[in-house]
C-alpha positions in Angstrom: -7.1 -15.3 7.5 -10.6 -15.1 5.9 -11.4 -16.6 2.6 -11.6 -13.3 0.7 -8.1 -12.2 1.8 -6.7 -15.7 1.2 -8.0 -15.8 -2.4 -6.8 -12.3 -3.1 -3.3 -13.1 -1.8 -3.2 -16.2 -3.9 -4.2 -14.3 -7.0 -1.6 -11.6 -6.2 1.1 -14.3 -5.9 0.1 -16.0 -9.1 0.0 -12.6 -10.9 3.5 -11.7 -9.6 4.9 -15.1 -10.5 3.6 -14.9 -14.0 5.6 -11.8 -14.5 8.7 -12.9 -12.6 8.2 -9.9 -10.2 8.6 -9.4 -6.5 6.5 -7.2 -4.3 7.4 -4.7 -1.6 5.0 -2.9 0.7 5.2 0.4 2.7 2.4 0.6 5.2 1.2 3.0 7.8 -2.5 2.6 8.8 -2.6 -1.0 7.8 0.2 -1.8 10.2 1.7 -4.6 8.0 -1.6 -6.2 7.2 -0.8 -6.3 3.5 2.5 -8.0 4.1 0.9 -10.4 6.6 -1.8 -11.3 4.1 0.6 -12.1 1.2 3.1 -13.9 3.4 0.4 -16.1 4.9 0.6 -17.9 1.5 3.1 -20.8 1.4 5.7 -20.1 -1.2 5.3 -16.3 -1.0 9.1 -16.0 -0.6 9.2 -16.5 -4.4 7.3 -13.3 -5.0 7.4 -11.1 -1.8 10.6 -9.1 -1.2 10.1 -6.9 1.8 7.8 -4.7 3.8 8.0 -1.6 6.0 5.6 -0.4 8.7 6.3 3.3 8.9 3.7 4.6 11.3 5.5 7.7 12.4 6.5 10.6 10.1 10.1 10.1 11.3 10.0 6.5 10.2 8.7 7.4 6.8 11.5 9.9 6.3 14.3 7.7 7.8 13.3 4.4 6.2 11.6 5.4 2.9 13.2 8.8 2.2 9.8 10.6 2.3 10.7 14.3 2.1 9.9 16.3 5.2 8.5 19.0 2.9 5.8 16.5 1.5 4.8 15.6 5.1 4.7 19.3 6.2 2.8 20.5 3.1 0.4 17.6 2.5 0.3 15.5 5.7 1.0 11.8 6.1 -2.4 10.9 4.6 -1.9 12.3 1.1 -1.2 11.1 -2.4 2.2 12.9 -2.5 3.3 11.1 0.6 2.2 7.6 -0.4 3.8 8.2 -3.8 7.1 9.0 -2.0 6.6 5.9 0.2 6.2 3.6 -2.8 9.2 5.1 -4.5 11.2 4.6 -1.3 10.1 0.9 -1.1 11.2 0.3 -4.6 14.6 2.1 -4.0 15.3 0.1 -0.9 14.3 -3.4 -2.2 14.8 -5.8 -5.0 11.1 -5.6 -5.9 9.7 -4.7 -9.3 6.4 -3.5 -7.9 5.4 -1.8 -4.6 2.3 -0.8 -2.7 2.1 2.0 -0.2 -0.8 2.9 2.2 -1.5 5.7 4.6 -4.8 6.7 6.1 -7.0 7.6 9.0 -8.4 4.4 10.3 -10.1 5.9 13.3 -11.9 6.0 15.5 -10.3 9.4 16.0 -7.8 11.4 14.0 -10.1 12.7 11.3 -10.3 16.3 10.5 -12.0 18.5 7.8 -10.9 17.3 4.4 -9.5 14.0 5.9 -12.3 12.3 7.8 -11.9 8.9 9.4 -11.9 6.4 6.6 -9.7 8.4 4.3 -7.0 6.2 2.9 -4.4 7.0 0.2 -2.8 4.1 -1.8 0.0 4.2 -4.3 1.3 1.6 -6.7 4.7 1.8 -8.2 7.0 0.2 -10.8 10.5 1.3 -11.7 9.5 1.8 -15.4 6.2 3.7 -15.2 4.7 6.5 -13.3 3.4 6.0 -9.8 -0.4 5.7 -9.6 -2.2 7.0 -6.6 -5.8 7.3 -5.4 -7.7 8.3 -2.3 -10.5 6.2 -0.9 -13.2 7.0 1.7 -14.1 3.8 3.5 -17.0 3.4 6.0 -16.8 1.3 9.1 -14.8 0.9 12.3 -11.0 0.8 12.5 -10.7 -2.9 11.5 -13.2 -2.5 8.6 -11.3 0.6 7.2 -8.0 -1.2 7.5 -9.3 -4.4 5.9 -10.8 -2.4 3.0 -7.5 -0.7 2.5 -5.7 -4.1 2.2 -8.3 -5.4 -0.3 -8.2 -2.2 -2.4 -4.4 -2.2 -2.3 -4.1 -5.7 -3.7 -7.0 -5.4 -6.1 -5.5 -2.2 -7.4 -2.2 -4.0 -8.1 -4.0 -6.7 -10.1 -6.1 -4.1 -12.0 -3.1 -2.0 -12.9 -2.2 -4.4 -15.6 -5.5 -4.1 -17.5 -5.5 -2.7 -21.0 -6.5 0.8 -19.8 -3.7 0.5 -17.2 -6.2 2.0 -14.7 -6.3 1.7 -10.9 -9.7 2.1 -9.2 
C-alpha cells in the first residue's frame, strides 16, 4: 500500500477508536479497496466490522436490501442507491458508521449524465441522516478507483467537523 493510503487508513482507525466506533463498507466500483486499505493496518479488528463487495444489482438487493425501484429509477451509480447501500451496511453489521461507493471506473460504461469517472459516495450513522455526494474523477480505471477510496475515507473524517459537512 502506498504511503498516502496507509496514512489515511491509520488516521481513520485512530478517529474511529477515539469514538469507540466500528466501520462497515459497502463497495461496488472500488471492489473492496476501502476494506483492504483499512484492514492492512495492524489492529484494525478493533475498529473495522465488515465489508461487502456488491458489484451486481442483484447482490446490492440481496445483501444490502437496496430496493429494486431505486436501481430501476436512478441506476446503480446514484446517490439514492449508495444511500440505500450504506443503510443496508449499518443494518447488517455492528458498525456505528458506514461508507458506500458505486461508480463508473471505466474505461467503458459511461453514458450521458454519468460519464466514466462518476462516483457516488454515502456516509451513514444510525443517529443522523445519510450524507451523499457525487464526484467526477479524471484518470484511468485505477486512478478513478483510488480517488474514490481516498475521498470515501477523507469524507468520513471530515464529517465530524463543526459544520458537519462532507466534501
